[in-house]
Structures are given as structure tokens and as C-alpha cells.
N, C-alpha and C positions, 0 to 999 in steps of 0.2 A: 592478852597484850600485857606483859609486865611494864610497870612504871618504875624507873630507878632514879633515885635522887642521891646524889654524892655531895655531902658537905665536907669540905676539905680545909685544912690549916694553911696559912700562907707559906709554910715551910715545905709543902709537897711540891716537888719539881714539876714543871710542864711535862717533861718525859714520862713521868709517872702517871700523870693525868692523861696523857696520849695513850699509854699503855691500857688504862682503864677504859678509855673510849673505844679502843680496838677490841678488847677481849670480853668486856662486861655482857654486851648483848648475847653472845654465844653461851657464855658461861651461866648467866641467869636463865637463859631459855632451857639449858639442860636441868638446871636446878628446879624449875617449876613445871617441867613436862610431866604430863599425866595422861591417862588414857582419854580423858574428855578434851584435851588440848594437847595432842602429840606435837612434838618439834620435828620438823622435817629437814632440819639442818640447811634450810634455804631461806635465810632472813630476807625479808622484803622491806621497803620503806613502810614504816607505821606498825611493824611487828613489835617493836621494843622502844620505848619512850626513855631516853636517857638525858637527865638533867644534872649540871654540875653548879654548885652554889659555894662560892668562898665564904669562909667562916666570918662573920660580922665581929665588930669591936665588942659587943656585949654577949656574944656567944661564949659558952663554957663547955669545954670538953678536954678530957685527958687523952683523947685519941686524935690522931693525925687526920683520921676520916672516918666517917660513918656513911655506910652504904644502906639505904633503906630501899627495899623492894616491895611493892604491892601488886599482887596478882590476884584475879578473880578466885572466889572460894570454890573449891570442889572438895569433897570428903576425902578423896584419895590424897589430895596436897595436904590437908589439914591434918591427916593421921600422922604424916611423916614430916611435919614442919621442922623439928629440931634437927634430924639428921640432914635434911636438906640444907639448912642454914650451915651446919658445920661443914659439909662437903663442899659448898659454895665458898666459904672462908678458905678452906684448904686449896681449891682450885685457883682462887684469886692470889693467893700466896705464891702458888707455883708459876702463875701466868705473868705476874707483874712484880715490880720492885716494891709495891706498897707493903708497909709493915706498920704495926701499932693502929689497927682498923677494926672496926665492928661492922657486922652484918646484921641488919634488922629485916626479918622476912615476915610478911603478914599477907593473909589471905582473906580480905574482907568480901562480904556479900556485896556484889556490885554489878553493874551492867555498863555496856560500852557501845557507843555509836560513833560512825566517822563517815565522812564523805569517801566515796570509792574513787 
């Protein structure tokens, strides 16, 4: 289950945030898909955690948005980390009006549990 945090500048329009909310779950699921966690193209509630954070008065960034993705470590993911981030950045550019943004993709060793 990817965790996605989007920190955005006040200048990012609501329509762009809505486009991100609409497209990121699918695009990120494609980007982190691997043999150990295949993507079936049938997202269910709880498959992707998406959180938006407006930039605060003390935050500093030259970008309009930073999209941080964390998904469980698997060797097959880690070996292709940079191409996955590059492909995801290109896909977000194609699917949304967001420009001047960065994608931070990390695969920590982790475990997850939730109620069914």
C-alpha cells in the first residue's frame, strides 16, 4: 500500500489538486507495481493512502509541489527506483496540469496492518 504525501504551494489551483487526487492513486500503483505486489487495476479503499498538505509559512521550497511516495521495500522495486520515479514524474506531467514539482520515491523496510 503506497503512502502518498503532497505538499503544495498556495498558488496551486484547486483544479490541479483535484486532478492529482483523481490520477495519483493509479499512477503511483503503476509506478510501484512489482512481482511481490502486483497491481490488478482495481483499486479498493485502503489500497493507496493519499494526503495533501498546504505549505506552511515557515516551509521553504522552490517547487510548487513535492510528491513523496513510500511503499514497502522489495528488491525488485529498489533496483529500479530511479526509472520508476522518472516514469512517474512524466506520467503526472501528462495526466495533470501540475508543473514545477518533484517526486520523491522511497522503499523503506516496513510492515503494515489494518482492520478488514
